[in-house]
N, C-alpha and C positions, 0 to 999 in steps of 0.2 A: 529408502534411506535419506535421499535428498529432502523429501517432504518432512520427515522427522526432524532433520537438522533445521530446516526453515521454520518449523513450528516452534522448536526450542528457542531459536534466536528471537522469534516474535514474542514469546512469553517473557524472555529476559528483557527485551526492549520495553514491553508493556510494564514490567515490574519497575524498571528504571524510570519510566515516564510517570508512574504513580508516585515515586519518591520526589520527582522534580516537576511540580505542577506549573502550569502556565508557560510551558516551553513551546516555541513555534519554529518551523523551519521552512525553507524553500530551496528548491534545487532546479537547475536547468542545464541542458547540454545538447551537444550534437555530435554525431559520429558519421564519418564519411567512409563508405566502403565501395566495392566494385560496382554496386548497383545504384549508388547515389548517396544522398545524405538523409539521415533520420534525426529529427530533433524531438526532444521531450522535456517535460518539466513537471513539477509537482510541488505541493505545499501541504502542510499539516500542522496540527497543534495538539497539545495535551493539557488537560486541566481536570483536577478532581478525580483522577484515576481513569479517565476516559481519553482516548486519542482518536482523532479523525484525520483523514487525508484525502486528497484528490490529485489527480494528475492525468497526463495524456501526452500525445505526441503525434507527429506526422511522419510517415515513411517516405521513401524516395519516389514512390508512384503517386504521392499526394493523398493517400488514404490515411485517415486519422483514427486514433483509438483513445479511449478514456477509461478511467477507473477511479472509484471512490469507495471509502469504507470507514469503519470505525472499530475500535477495540476497547474492551474494558475488563478489569479483573476485580473479583470480589470473592472472599471466603475460599481461597484456594482454587478458584476456577477462572479461566480467562476465555473470553469469547471474542471472535473477530467476525465481521460480516461486511458485505459490500456488494457492489455491482459495477458493471462496466459494459463497454461496447467495443467490439473488435474492429479491425481495419476494414472488414467487409460488411460492417453494419449489424453484425449479430450481437445480441445482448446476452449477458450472462449474470448470474449472481452466485455468491459463495457465502458459506457460514461454517464456522468450526468452533468447537468448545474443547478446551484442554483442561483437565483437572489433575491435581497432584495425586 
């Protein structure tokens, strides 16, 4: 259920991004918990119906992670894809297409 909600929110965001081209954003922050501080940040932009983003962070043990990706919508179908590296150095990739 959470994955469905996340996918629907993504499709809605991509549709809005299509309507407002050339938008860009950056975010950063830090959270301190019982094990220490985690800091993270990211940036992205949308233009011509395609959005791209990248981000990463560093955890309290000094391990870092990163993620980047893109999304586009066309003819009733939205696709997102990307790749990343987890805090222990393992790489992964993802891809998903949602159609009406």
